[in-house]
HTML snippet that shows the backbone in 3Dmol.js (N, CA, C, O; Angstrom):
<script src="https://3Dmol.org/build/3Dmol-min.js"></script>
<div id="view" style="width:600px;height:400px;position:relative"></div>
<script>
const pdb = `
ATOM      1  N   MET A   1     106.075  65.241  39.508  1.00  0.00           N
ATOM      2  CA  MET A   1     106.407  65.547  40.975  1.00  0.00           C
ATOM      3  C   MET A   1     105.643  66.376  41.535  1.00  0.00           C
ATOM      4  O   MET A   1     105.801  67.550  41.199  1.00  0.00           O
ATOM      5  N   PRO A   2     104.455  66.026  42.674  1.00  0.00           N
ATOM      6  CA  PRO A   2     103.870  66.615  42.946  1.00  0.00           C
ATOM      7  C   PRO A   2     104.183  68.030  44.096  1.00  0.00           C
ATOM      8  O   PRO A   2     105.055  67.911  44.957  1.00  0.00           O
ATOM      9  N   GLN A   3     103.371  69.312  43.967  1.00  0.00           N
ATOM     10  CA  GLN A   3     103.727  70.431  44.736  1.00  0.00           C
ATOM     11  C   GLN A   3     102.664  70.585  45.533  1.00  0.00           C
ATOM     12  O   GLN A   3     101.528  70.110  45.504  1.00  0.00           O
ATOM     13  N   GLY A   4     103.385  71.553  46.470  1.00  0.00           N
ATOM     14  CA  GLY A   4     102.626  71.961  47.408  1.00  0.00           C
ATOM     15  C   GLY A   4     103.211  73.431  48.230  1.00  0.00           C
ATOM     16  O   GLY A   4     104.132  74.048  47.695  1.00  0.00           O
ATOM     17  N   THR A   5     102.818  73.765  49.101  1.00  0.00           N
ATOM     18  CA  THR A   5     102.777  74.729  50.202  1.00  0.00           C
ATOM     19  C   THR A   5     103.379  74.600  51.577  1.00  0.00           C
ATOM     20  O   THR A   5     102.648  74.161  52.465  1.00  0.00           O
ATOM     21  N   ILE A   6     104.558  74.912  51.848  1.00  0.00           N
ATOM     22  CA  ILE A   6     104.662  74.822  53.383  1.00  0.00           C
ATOM     23  C   ILE A   6     103.915  75.528  54.386  1.00  0.00           C
ATOM     24  O   ILE A   6     104.065  76.698  54.738  1.00  0.00           O
ATOM     25  N   LYS A   7     103.227  74.817  54.735  1.00  0.00           N
ATOM     26  CA  LYS A   7     101.790  75.271  56.097  1.00  0.00           C
ATOM     27  C   LYS A   7     102.334  75.295  57.069  1.00  0.00           C
ATOM     28  O   LYS A   7     101.642  75.752  57.979  1.00  0.00           O
ATOM     29  N   LYS A   8     103.873  74.836  57.501  1.00  0.00           N
ATOM     30  CA  LYS A   8     104.465  75.070  59.031  1.00  0.00           C
ATOM     31  C   LYS A   8     105.642  74.346  59.029  1.00  0.00           C
ATOM     32  O   LYS A   8     105.859  73.260  58.491  1.00  0.00           O
ATOM     33  N   VAL A   9     106.510  75.164  59.788  1.00  0.00           N
ATOM     34  CA  VAL A   9     108.028  74.476  60.051  1.00  0.00           C
ATOM     35  C   VAL A   9     108.278  74.975  61.493  1.00  0.00           C
ATOM     36  O   VAL A   9     108.471  76.113  61.920  1.00  0.00           O
ATOM     37  N   THR A  10     108.218  73.774  62.114  1.00  0.00           N
ATOM     38  CA  THR A  10     108.907  73.575  63.879  1.00  0.00           C
ATOM     39  C   THR A  10     110.638  74.047  64.189  1.00  0.00           C
ATOM     40  O   THR A  10     111.686  73.983  63.546  1.00  0.00           O
ATOM     41  N   ASP A  11     110.342  74.398  65.162  1.00  0.00           N
ATOM     42  CA  ASP A  11     111.951  74.478  65.454  1.00  0.00           C
ATOM     43  C   ASP A  11     112.071  72.928  65.785  1.00  0.00           C
ATOM     44  O   ASP A  11     113.283  72.723  65.838  1.00  0.00           O
ATOM     45  N   ARG A  12     111.454  71.840  66.011  1.00  0.00           N
ATOM     46  CA  ARG A  12     112.063  70.597  66.576  1.00  0.00           C
ATOM     47  C   ARG A  12     112.256  69.422  65.226  1.00  0.00           C
ATOM     48  O   ARG A  12     112.122  68.201  65.143  1.00  0.00           O
ATOM     49  N   GLY A  13     112.614  70.445  64.325  1.00  0.00           N
ATOM     50  CA  GLY A  13     112.995  69.467  63.002  1.00  0.00           C
ATOM     51  C   GLY A  13     111.713  68.790  62.322  1.00  0.00           C
ATOM     52  O   GLY A  13     111.957  67.668  61.879  1.00  0.00           O
ATOM     53  N   PHE A  14     110.494  69.203  62.159  1.00  0.00           N
ATOM     54  CA  PHE A  14     109.789  68.719  61.183  1.00  0.00           C
ATOM     55  C   PHE A  14     108.655  70.116  60.849  1.00  0.00           C
ATOM     56  O   PHE A  14     108.613  71.134  61.539  1.00  0.00           O
ATOM     57  N   GLY A  15     107.783  69.838  59.607  1.00  0.00           N
ATOM     58  CA  GLY A  15     107.232  70.733  59.472  1.00  0.00           C
ATOM     59  C   GLY A  15     105.934  70.232  58.688  1.00  0.00           C
ATOM     60  O   GLY A  15     105.982  69.003  58.629  1.00  0.00           O
ATOM     61  N   PHE A  16     104.988  70.648  58.173  1.00  0.00           N
ATOM     62  CA  PHE A  16     103.879  70.295  57.500  1.00  0.00           C
ATOM     63  C   PHE A  16     103.692  70.841  56.033  1.00  0.00           C
ATOM     64  O   PHE A  16     104.007  72.016  55.843  1.00  0.00           O
ATOM     65  N   ILE A  17     103.143  69.995  54.832  1.00  0.00           N
ATOM     66  CA  ILE A  17     102.967  70.638  53.799  1.00  0.00           C
ATOM     67  C   ILE A  17     101.640  71.113  53.208  1.00  0.00           C
ATOM     68  O   ILE A  17     101.260  70.001  52.841  1.00  0.00           O
ATOM     69  N   ASP A  18     101.113  71.549  53.013  1.00  0.00           N
ATOM     70  CA  ASP A  18      99.571  71.919  52.445  1.00  0.00           C
ATOM     71  C   ASP A  18      99.209  71.175  50.927  1.00  0.00           C
ATOM     72  O   ASP A  18      99.435  71.891  49.951  1.00  0.00           O
ATOM     73  N   THR A  19      98.753  70.016  50.698  1.00  0.00           N
ATOM     74  CA  THR A  19      98.897  69.226  49.426  1.00  0.00           C
ATOM     75  C   THR A  19      97.991  69.886  48.590  1.00  0.00           C
ATOM     76  O   THR A  19      98.219  70.081  47.396  1.00  0.00           O
ATOM     77  N   GLY A  20      97.039  70.214  49.131  1.00  0.00           N
ATOM     78  CA  GLY A  20      95.549  71.360  48.533  1.00  0.00           C
ATOM     79  C   GLY A  20      94.428  69.774  48.663  1.00  0.00           C
ATOM     80  O   GLY A  20      93.275  69.974  48.282  1.00  0.00           O
ATOM     81  N   LYS A  21      94.758  68.251  49.184  1.00  0.00           N
ATOM     82  CA  LYS A  21      94.417  67.321  49.856  1.00  0.00           C
ATOM     83  C   LYS A  21      94.377  67.136  51.506  1.00  0.00           C
ATOM     84  O   LYS A  21      93.614  66.350  52.067  1.00  0.00           O
ATOM     85  N   GLY A  22      95.213  67.891  52.104  1.00  0.00           N
ATOM     86  CA  GLY A  22      95.468  67.813  53.476  1.00  0.00           C
ATOM     87  C   GLY A  22      96.617  67.904  54.046  1.00  0.00           C
ATOM     88  O   GLY A  22      97.143  68.573  53.157  1.00  0.00           O
ATOM     89  N   ASP A  23      97.241  67.805  54.630  1.00  0.00           N
ATOM     90  CA  ASP A  23      98.619  68.329  55.370  1.00  0.00           C
ATOM     91  C   ASP A  23      99.460  66.872  55.291  1.00  0.00           C
ATOM     92  O   ASP A  23      99.037  65.733  55.489  1.00  0.00           O
ATOM     93  N   LEU A  24     100.595  67.262  54.984  1.00  0.00           N
ATOM     94  CA  LEU A  24     101.639  66.352  54.611  1.00  0.00           C
ATOM     95  C   LEU A  24     102.891  66.367  55.898  1.00  0.00           C
ATOM     96  O   LEU A  24     103.851  67.137  55.924  1.00  0.00           O
ATOM     97  N   PHE A  25     102.681  65.669  56.566  1.00  0.00           N
ATOM     98  CA  PHE A  25     104.160  65.977  57.630  1.00  0.00           C
ATOM     99  C   PHE A  25     105.356  65.375  56.529  1.00  0.00           C
ATOM    100  O   PHE A  25     105.325  64.476  55.689  1.00  0.00           O
ATOM    101  N   PHE A  26     106.482  66.401  57.002  1.00  0.00           N
ATOM    102  CA  PHE A  26     107.884  65.611  56.991  1.00  0.00           C
ATOM    103  C   PHE A  26     108.761  66.192  57.882  1.00  0.00           C
ATOM    104  O   PHE A  26     108.529  67.089  58.692  1.00  0.00           O
ATOM    105  N   HIS A  27     109.858  65.564  57.648  1.00  0.00           N
ATOM    106  CA  HIS A  27     111.111  65.514  58.714  1.00  0.00           C
ATOM    107  C   HIS A  27     112.207  66.164  58.152  1.00  0.00           C
ATOM    108  O   HIS A  27     112.227  66.142  56.922  1.00  0.00           O
ATOM    109  N   VAL A  28     113.169  66.765  58.740  1.00  0.00           N
ATOM    110  CA  VAL A  28     114.339  67.611  58.259  1.00  0.00           C
ATOM    111  C   VAL A  28     115.175  66.988  57.364  1.00  0.00           C
ATOM    112  O   VAL A  28     115.736  67.484  56.387  1.00  0.00           O
ATOM    113  N   SER A  29     115.234  65.172  58.026  1.00  0.00           N
ATOM    114  CA  SER A  29     116.315  64.361  57.046  1.00  0.00           C
ATOM    115  C   SER A  29     115.701  64.498  55.656  1.00  0.00           C
ATOM    116  O   SER A  29     116.582  64.545  54.797  1.00  0.00           O
ATOM    117  N   SER A  30     114.376  64.583  55.136  1.00  0.00           N
ATOM    118  CA  SER A  30     113.632  64.607  53.900  1.00  0.00           C
ATOM    119  C   SER A  30     114.207  65.812  52.847  1.00  0.00           C
ATOM    120  O   SER A  30     114.298  65.620  51.634  1.00  0.00           O
ATOM    121  N   VAL A  31     114.569  67.045  53.493  1.00  0.00           N
ATOM    122  CA  VAL A  31     114.743  68.020  52.605  1.00  0.00           C
ATOM    123  C   VAL A  31     116.083  68.239  51.791  1.00  0.00           C
ATOM    124  O   VAL A  31     117.159  68.484  52.337  1.00  0.00           O
ATOM    125  N   GLN A  32     115.898  68.124  50.421  1.00  0.00           N
ATOM    126  CA  GLN A  32     116.879  68.193  49.745  1.00  0.00           C
ATOM    127  C   GLN A  32     117.138  69.517  48.911  1.00  0.00           C
ATOM    128  O   GLN A  32     116.091  70.004  48.484  1.00  0.00           O
ATOM    129  N   GLY A  33     118.151  70.126  48.622  1.00  0.00           N
ATOM    130  CA  GLY A  33     118.503  70.877  47.921  1.00  0.00           C
ATOM    131  C   GLY A  33     118.401  72.302  48.665  1.00  0.00           C
ATOM    132  O   GLY A  33     118.403  73.357  48.031  1.00  0.00           O
ATOM    133  N   ALA A  34     118.337  72.255  49.657  1.00  0.00           N
ATOM    134  CA  ALA A  34     118.162  73.514  51.024  1.00  0.00           C
ATOM    135  C   ALA A  34     118.412  73.330  52.187  1.00  0.00           C
ATOM    136  O   ALA A  34     118.205  72.131  52.375  1.00  0.00           O
ATOM    137  N   SER A  35     118.818  73.905  53.333  1.00  0.00           N
ATOM    138  CA  SER A  35     118.541  73.766  54.372  1.00  0.00           C
ATOM    139  C   SER A  35     117.493  73.899  55.146  1.00  0.00           C
ATOM    140  O   SER A  35     116.842  74.934  55.008  1.00  0.00           O
ATOM    141  N   PHE A  36     117.084  72.967  56.088  1.00  0.00           N
ATOM    142  CA  PHE A  36     115.942  72.775  56.926  1.00  0.00           C
ATOM    143  C   PHE A  36     115.385  74.198  57.336  1.00  0.00           C
ATOM    144  O   PHE A  36     114.180  74.449  57.369  1.00  0.00           O
ATOM    145  N   GLU A  37     116.563  75.265  57.699  1.00  0.00           N
ATOM    146  CA  GLU A  37     116.224  76.337  58.521  1.00  0.00           C
ATOM    147  C   GLU A  37     116.109  77.297  57.430  1.00  0.00           C
ATOM    148  O   GLU A  37     116.396  78.446  57.767  1.00  0.00           O
ATOM    149  N   SER A  38     115.755  77.130  56.173  1.00  0.00           N
ATOM    150  CA  SER A  38     115.923  78.237  54.807  1.00  0.00           C
ATOM    151  C   SER A  38     114.096  77.966  54.770  1.00  0.00           C
ATOM    152  O   SER A  38     113.495  79.037  54.695  1.00  0.00           O
ATOM    153  N   LEU A  39     113.425  77.053  54.800  1.00  0.00           N
ATOM    154  CA  LEU A  39     112.223  76.823  54.267  1.00  0.00           C
ATOM    155  C   LEU A  39     111.420  77.511  55.283  1.00  0.00           C
ATOM    156  O   LEU A  39     111.563  77.236  56.474  1.00  0.00           O
ATOM    157  N   LYS A  40     110.743  78.222  54.954  1.00  0.00           N
ATOM    158  CA  LYS A  40     109.471  79.641  55.732  1.00  0.00           C
ATOM    159  C   LYS A  40     107.694  78.871  55.275  1.00  0.00           C
ATOM    160  O   LYS A  40     107.282  78.065  54.441  1.00  0.00           O
ATOM    161  N   THR A  41     107.276  79.448  56.049  1.00  0.00           N
ATOM    162  CA  THR A  41     105.603  79.441  55.910  1.00  0.00           C
ATOM    163  C   THR A  41     105.180  79.807  54.618  1.00  0.00           C
ATOM    164  O   THR A  41     105.157  81.035  54.546  1.00  0.00           O
ATOM    165  N   GLY A  42     104.707  79.067  53.177  1.00  0.00           N
ATOM    166  CA  GLY A  42     104.225  79.631  52.562  1.00  0.00           C
ATOM    167  C   GLY A  42     104.912  79.619  50.915  1.00  0.00           C
ATOM    168  O   GLY A  42     104.486  79.989  49.820  1.00  0.00           O
ATOM    169  N   MET A  43     106.159  79.003  51.386  1.00  0.00           N
ATOM    170  CA  MET A  43     107.115  78.561  50.462  1.00  0.00           C
ATOM    171  C   MET A  43     106.622  77.481  49.694  1.00  0.00           C
ATOM    172  O   MET A  43     106.076  76.560  50.303  1.00  0.00           O
ATOM    173  N   LYS A  44     106.749  77.417  48.058  1.00  0.00           N
ATOM    174  CA  LYS A  44     106.039  76.475  47.426  1.00  0.00           C
ATOM    175  C   LYS A  44     107.394  75.328  47.276  1.00  0.00           C
ATOM    176  O   LYS A  44     108.522  75.819  47.234  1.00  0.00           O
ATOM    177  N   VAL A  45     107.258  73.976  47.207  1.00  0.00           N
ATOM    178  CA  VAL A  45     108.045  73.057  47.520  1.00  0.00           C
ATOM    179  C   VAL A  45     107.640  72.000  46.605  1.00  0.00           C
ATOM    180  O   VAL A  45     106.548  72.348  46.155  1.00  0.00           O
ATOM    181  N   GLU A  46     108.068  70.605  45.986  1.00  0.00           N
ATOM    182  CA  GLU A  46     108.027  69.754  45.006  1.00  0.00           C
ATOM    183  C   GLU A  46     108.238  68.890  46.774  1.00  0.00           C
ATOM    184  O   GLU A  46     108.694  69.240  47.862  1.00  0.00           O
ATOM    185  N   TYR A  47     107.558  67.549  46.164  1.00  0.00           N
ATOM    186  CA  TYR A  47     107.783  66.313  47.392  1.00  0.00           C
ATOM    187  C   TYR A  47     107.186  65.354  46.611  1.00  0.00           C
ATOM    188  O   TYR A  47     106.483  65.501  45.610  1.00  0.00           O
ATOM    189  N   GLU A  48     107.702  63.905  47.432  1.00  0.00           N
ATOM    190  CA  GLU A  48     107.465  62.643  47.075  1.00  0.00           C
ATOM    191  C   GLU A  48     106.659  62.008  48.200  1.00  0.00           C
ATOM    192  O   GLU A  48     107.129  61.932  49.335  1.00  0.00           O
ATOM    193  N   GLU A  49     105.798  61.683  47.980  1.00  0.00           N
ATOM    194  CA  GLU A  49     104.910  60.900  49.136  1.00  0.00           C
ATOM    195  C   GLU A  49     105.470  59.457  49.381  1.00  0.00           C
ATOM    196  O   GLU A  49     105.908  58.722  48.496  1.00  0.00           O
ATOM    197  N   GLY A  50     105.382  59.134  50.853  1.00  0.00           N
ATOM    198  CA  GLY A  50     105.750  57.863  51.175  1.00  0.00           C
ATOM    199  C   GLY A  50     104.889  57.415  52.447  1.00  0.00           C
ATOM    200  O   GLY A  50     103.999  58.113  52.934  1.00  0.00           O
ATOM    201  N   ASP A  51     105.319  56.005  52.975  1.00  0.00           N
ATOM    202  CA  ASP A  51     104.484  55.783  54.104  1.00  0.00           C
ATOM    203  C   ASP A  51     105.253  55.745  55.344  1.00  0.00           C
ATOM    204  O   ASP A  51     106.229  55.037  55.094  1.00  0.00           O
ATOM    205  N   GLY A  52     105.303  56.092  56.392  1.00  0.00           N
ATOM    206  CA  GLY A  52     106.344  56.227  57.535  1.00  0.00           C
ATOM    207  C   GLY A  52     105.471  55.312  58.746  1.00  0.00           C
ATOM    208  O   GLY A  52     104.297  54.959  58.641  1.00  0.00           O
ATOM    209  N   PRO A  53     106.057  55.138  59.490  1.00  0.00           N
ATOM    210  CA  PRO A  53     105.590  54.631  60.888  1.00  0.00           C
ATOM    211  C   PRO A  53     104.157  55.143  61.605  1.00  0.00           C
ATOM    212  O   PRO A  53     103.402  54.556  62.381  1.00  0.00           O
ATOM    213  N   LYS A  54     104.110  56.311  61.092  1.00  0.00           N
ATOM    214  CA  LYS A  54     102.638  56.670  61.709  1.00  0.00           C
ATOM    215  C   LYS A  54     101.632  57.529  60.461  1.00  0.00           C
ATOM    216  O   LYS A  54     101.050  58.603  60.609  1.00  0.00           O
ATOM    217  N   GLY A  55     101.666  56.755  59.382  1.00  0.00           N
ATOM    218  CA  GLY A  55     101.068  57.236  58.263  1.00  0.00           C
ATOM    219  C   GLY A  55     101.735  57.564  57.001  1.00  0.00           C
ATOM    220  O   GLY A  55     102.769  56.952  56.733  1.00  0.00           O
ATOM    221  N   LYS A  56     101.229  58.561  56.081  1.00  0.00           N
ATOM    222  CA  LYS A  56     101.499  59.201  55.044  1.00  0.00           C
ATOM    223  C   LYS A  56     102.485  60.394  55.594  1.00  0.00           C
ATOM    224  O   LYS A  56     102.387  60.935  56.695  1.00  0.00           O
ATOM    225  N   ASN A  57     103.521  60.700  54.511  1.00  0.00           N
ATOM    226  CA  ASN A  57     104.337  61.519  55.074  1.00  0.00           C
ATOM    227  C   ASN A  57     105.488  62.021  53.880  1.00  0.00           C
ATOM    228  O   ASN A  57     106.153  61.180  53.276  1.00  0.00           O
ATOM    229  N   ALA A  58     105.571  62.878  53.729  1.00  0.00           N
ATOM    230  CA  ALA A  58     106.766  63.563  52.793  1.00  0.00           C
ATOM    231  C   ALA A  58     108.305  62.762  52.630  1.00  0.00           C
ATOM    232  O   ALA A  58     109.158  63.118  53.443  1.00  0.00           O
ATOM    233  N   THR A  59     108.595  61.980  51.886  1.00  0.00           N
ATOM    234  CA  THR A  59     109.871  61.372  51.884  1.00  0.00           C
ATOM    235  C   THR A  59     111.283  62.406  51.105  1.00  0.00           C
ATOM    236  O   THR A  59     112.486  62.171  51.216  1.00  0.00           O
ATOM    237  N   VAL A  60     110.800  63.250  50.541  1.00  0.00           N
ATOM    238  CA  VAL A  60     111.543  64.335  49.512  1.00  0.00           C
ATOM    239  C   VAL A  60     111.153  65.595  49.907  1.00  0.00           C
ATOM    240  O   VAL A  60     110.037  65.759  50.401  1.00  0.00           O
ATOM    241  N   VAL A  61     111.783  66.341  49.782  1.00  0.00           N
ATOM    242  CA  VAL A  61     111.057  67.940  49.916  1.00  0.00           C
ATOM    243  C   VAL A  61     112.007  68.803  49.300  1.00  0.00           C
ATOM    244  O   VAL A  61     113.034  69.039  49.937  1.00  0.00           O
ATOM    245  N   ARG A  62     111.838  69.363  48.076  1.00  0.00           N
ATOM    246  CA  ARG A  62     112.605  70.356  47.628  1.00  0.00           C
ATOM    247  C   ARG A  62     112.072  71.510  47.696  1.00  0.00           C
ATOM    248  O   ARG A  62     110.862  71.416  47.489  1.00  0.00           O
ATOM    249  N   PRO A  63     112.501  72.857  47.944  1.00  0.00           N
ATOM    250  CA  PRO A  63     112.193  74.250  47.334  1.00  0.00           C
ATOM    251  C   PRO A  63     111.771  74.395  45.964  1.00  0.00           C
ATOM    252  O   PRO A  63     112.094  73.311  45.479  1.00  0.00           O
ATOM    253  N   ILE A  64     111.212  75.121  44.990  1.00  0.00           N
ATOM    254  CA  ILE A  64     110.992  75.299  43.634  1.00  0.00           C
ATOM    255  C   ILE A  64     111.142  76.915  43.554  1.00  0.00           C
ATOM    256  O   ILE A  64     111.012  77.494  42.475  1.00  0.00           O
TER     257      ILE A  64
END
`;
const viewer = $3Dmol.createViewer("view");
viewer.addModel(pdb, "pdb");
viewer.setStyle({}, {cartoon: {color: "spectrum"}});
viewer.zoomTo();
viewer.render();
</script>
C-alpha cells in the first residue's frame, strides 16, 4: 500500500495527502482505523488510490 503524509485537513470533512507525486484528495468517509479529527498535518498515512467524480482520490486512508 502506498504511503504519504497528511498535507492539510479541513474542518469541512476532507483533506489532502502529499504522495511525493502530487496531492491526493480524501474524504472523511475514507478514513479507517482512526477518527477524522485525529488526523494532523505531517502525520504519516497509507492509502489506496481510486477514481472519484472529480479525478483521483484516496479511497482508504489509515494512519501508520
